[in-house]
RODO-2510 file (C-alpha; in nm, 4 decimals, decimal comma):
residues 160
     n   res          X          Y          Z
     1     l    -1,2671     0,2928     1,6626
     2     a    -0,9932     0,0541     1,5498
     3     e    -0,9394     0,2360     1,2192
     4     r    -0,8708     0,5615     1,4046
     5     t    -0,5951     0,3964     1,6043
     6     n    -0,4146     0,2200     1,3206
     7     l    -0,3822     0,5342     1,1047
     8     a    -0,3630     0,7804     1,3937
     9     g     0,0175     0,7959     1,3717
    10     v     0,0237     0,8570     0,9926
    11     r     0,0842     1,2224     0,9045
    12     h     0,0430     1,2165     0,5238
    13     i    -0,1249     0,9687     0,2867
    14     l    -0,0215     0,9808    -0,0766
    15     l    -0,2044     0,7871    -0,3508
    16     v    -0,0115     0,6885    -0,6644
    17     l    -0,2533     0,6573    -0,9581
    18     s    -0,2695     0,6371    -1,3375
    19     g    -0,5375     0,5897    -1,5986
    20     k    -0,3674     0,2842    -1,7486
    21     g    -0,1306     0,0000    -1,6682
    22     g     0,2405    -0,0266    -1,7339
    23     v     0,3311     0,3367    -1,6674
    24     g     0,5443     0,2701    -1,3597
    25     k     0,3152     0,3325    -1,0606
    26     s     0,4811     0,0644    -0,8499
    27     t     0,8274     0,1857    -0,9490
    28     i     0,7348     0,5454    -0,8604
    29     s     0,5806     0,4296    -0,5303
    30     t     0,8942     0,2332    -0,4430
    31     e     1,1386     0,5070    -0,5471
    32     l     0,9339     0,7720    -0,3651
    33     a     0,9380     0,5616    -0,0485
    34     l     1,3141     0,5083    -0,0738
    35     a     1,3777     0,8794    -0,1378
    36     l     1,1621     0,9837     0,1595
    37     q     1,3306     0,7217     0,3788
    38     n     1,6741     0,8502     0,2679
    39     a     1,5573     1,1998     0,3688
    40     g     1,4972     1,0694     0,7213
    41     k     1,1208     1,0189     0,6970
    42     r     0,9310     0,7212     0,8387
    43     v     0,7543     0,5611     0,5433
    44     g     0,4965     0,2912     0,4759
    45     i     0,3725     0,1485     0,1470
    46     l     0,0232     0,0048     0,1104
    47     d     0,0117    -0,2008    -0,2102
    48     v    -0,3566    -0,2182    -0,3123
    49     d    -0,2715    -0,3382    -0,6641
    50     l    -0,4417    -0,6677    -0,5827
    51     c    -0,3963    -0,8315    -0,9241
    52     g    -0,0327    -0,7275    -0,9673
    53     p     0,1367    -0,6842    -0,6291
    54     s     0,4918    -0,6134    -0,7519
    55     i     0,6305    -0,4019    -0,4675
    56     p     0,7342    -0,6974    -0,2455
    57     r     0,9477    -0,8232    -0,5354
    58     m     1,0893    -0,4745    -0,6066
    59     l     1,1980    -0,4444    -0,2432
    60     r     1,3212    -0,8076    -0,2349
    61     v     1,0878    -0,9160     0,0457
    62     q     0,8513    -1,1370    -0,1582
    63     d     0,9240    -1,4362     0,0673
    64     s     0,8251    -1,2515     0,3858
    65     a     0,5138    -1,3275     0,5874
    66     v     0,2667    -1,0965     0,7569
    67     h     0,1938    -1,1629     1,1240
    68     q    -0,0983    -1,0739     1,3492
    69     c    -0,0818    -0,8566     1,6596
    70     d    -0,3491    -0,7169     1,8935
    71     s    -0,4227    -0,4237     1,6628
    72     g    -0,4255    -0,6236     1,3380
    73     w    -0,1628    -0,7140     1,0792
    74     v     0,2007    -0,6208     1,1339
    75     p     0,3460    -0,4922     0,8051
    76     v     0,6705    -0,6336     0,6678
    77     f     0,9678    -0,4099     0,7472
    78     v     1,2082    -0,3616     0,4582
    79     g     1,5835    -0,3066     0,4420
    80     q     1,8712    -0,3519     0,6839
    81     d     1,7408    -0,0733     0,9059
    82     k     1,3786    -0,1945     0,8710
    83     a     1,2848     0,1637     0,7827
    84     i     1,0009     0,1014     0,5358
    85     a     0,6790    -0,0725     0,6445
    86     l     0,5044    -0,2616     0,3622
    87     m     0,1658    -0,4306     0,3348
    88     s     0,0671    -0,6153     0,0189
    89     i    -0,1635    -0,8967    -0,0866
    90     g     0,1561    -1,0551    -0,2200
    91     f     0,2334    -1,1593     0,1386
    92     l    -0,1026    -1,3360     0,1727
    93     l    -0,0712    -1,5563    -0,1369
    94     e     0,0677    -1,9101    -0,1130
    95     r     0,3073    -1,8415    -0,3996
    96     p     0,4153    -1,4916    -0,5127
    97     d     0,3048    -1,5631    -0,8708
    98     d    -0,0462    -1,6814    -0,7767
    99     a    -0,3220    -1,4966    -0,9621
   100     v    -0,5873    -1,3080    -0,7681
   101     v    -0,9218    -1,3557    -0,9414
   102     w    -1,1798    -1,1846    -0,7242
   103     r    -1,5006    -0,9943    -0,7848
   104     g    -1,5399    -0,6351    -0,6703
   105     p    -1,6961    -0,6913    -0,3247
   106     k    -1,4138    -0,9197    -0,2102
   107     k    -1,1470    -0,6797    -0,3421
   108     n    -1,3208    -0,3850    -0,1761
   109     a    -1,3439    -0,5701     0,1561
   110     l    -0,9712    -0,6486     0,1477
   111     i    -0,8829    -0,2856     0,0706
   112     k    -1,0975    -0,1697     0,3630
   113     q    -0,9290    -0,4316     0,5822
   114     f    -0,5837    -0,3114     0,4686
   115     v    -0,6796     0,0450     0,5662
   116     t    -0,8296    -0,0445     0,9037
   117     d    -0,6370    -0,3525     1,0193
   118     v    -0,2675    -0,2816     0,9538
   119     a    -0,0682    -0,1622     1,2558
   120     w     0,1353     0,1113     1,0844
   121     g     0,2633     0,2852     1,3957
   122     d     0,4077     0,6345     1,3499
   123     l     0,4721     0,7265     0,9859
   124     d     0,5471     1,0552     0,8145
   125     f     0,4165     0,9167     0,4839
   126     l     0,1956     0,6261     0,3791
   127     i     0,2253     0,5722     0,0037
   128     v    -0,0664     0,3849    -0,1518
   129     d     0,0180     0,2041    -0,4769
   130     t    -0,3082     0,1579    -0,6686
   131     p    -0,4012    -0,0741    -0,9581
   132     p    -0,4181     0,0551    -1,3158
   133     g    -0,7204     0,2468    -1,4366
   134     t    -1,0094     0,4045    -1,2523
   135     s    -1,1853     0,1082    -1,0961
   136     d    -1,3842     0,0155    -0,7869
   137     e    -1,0565    -0,0361    -0,6006
   138     h    -0,9763     0,3350    -0,6313
   139     i    -1,3185     0,4366    -0,5048
   140     s    -1,2931     0,1887    -0,2156
   141     t    -0,9453     0,3134    -0,1234
   142     v    -1,0433     0,6811    -0,1245
   143     e    -1,3672     0,6101     0,0653
   144     a    -1,1795     0,4116     0,3316
   145     l    -0,9141     0,6841     0,3680
   146     r    -1,1511     0,9835     0,3478
   147     p    -1,1978     1,0194     0,7291
   148     y    -0,8263     1,0922     0,7649
   149     q    -0,8211     1,4002     0,5374
   150     l    -0,4492     1,3607     0,4827
   151     l    -0,4769     1,2746     0,1161
   152     g    -0,2586     1,3806    -0,1733
   153     a    -0,2039     1,2126    -0,5086
   154     v     0,0672     1,1565    -0,7657
   155     l    -0,0687     1,0924    -1,1158
   156     v     0,1759     0,8877    -1,3236
   157     t     0,1529     0,9486    -1,6988
   158     t     0,3499     0,8618    -2,0115
   159     p     0,3805     1,0753    -2,3270
   160     q     0,2042     0,8487    -2,5783
***
């Protein structure tokens, strides 16, 4: 099974979620990845916030391109030491500010493809930045990752 191989080297998968937008999920995902990387961990970020893929911009790699290899997509490697692997729909758009206007089935298919077709290699942590709310994308992400039983979650909230 291809999906077994591409996530076989990932030890822990951590979802970053919230019930609403604008609470800082992408910032938390990015800072968590940087902190883990600074602690010597091998880290990947999967940005499944399809309508607002901000992590490539936060990590200053928005002009990077994703390439194909035998086992699928090669993520973009971030930083001077290339220590963080990142996959985002932002890399697949013609322009970083292009809007993604897709119905559920197409979004769900891309999320499944991100889970099965990205060649992550060996990672201690894969951080999954999710879109705001509690939508189909969350269900698709959890369903696609369920076979790996490595799941944890960070719920981002604000005091209002």
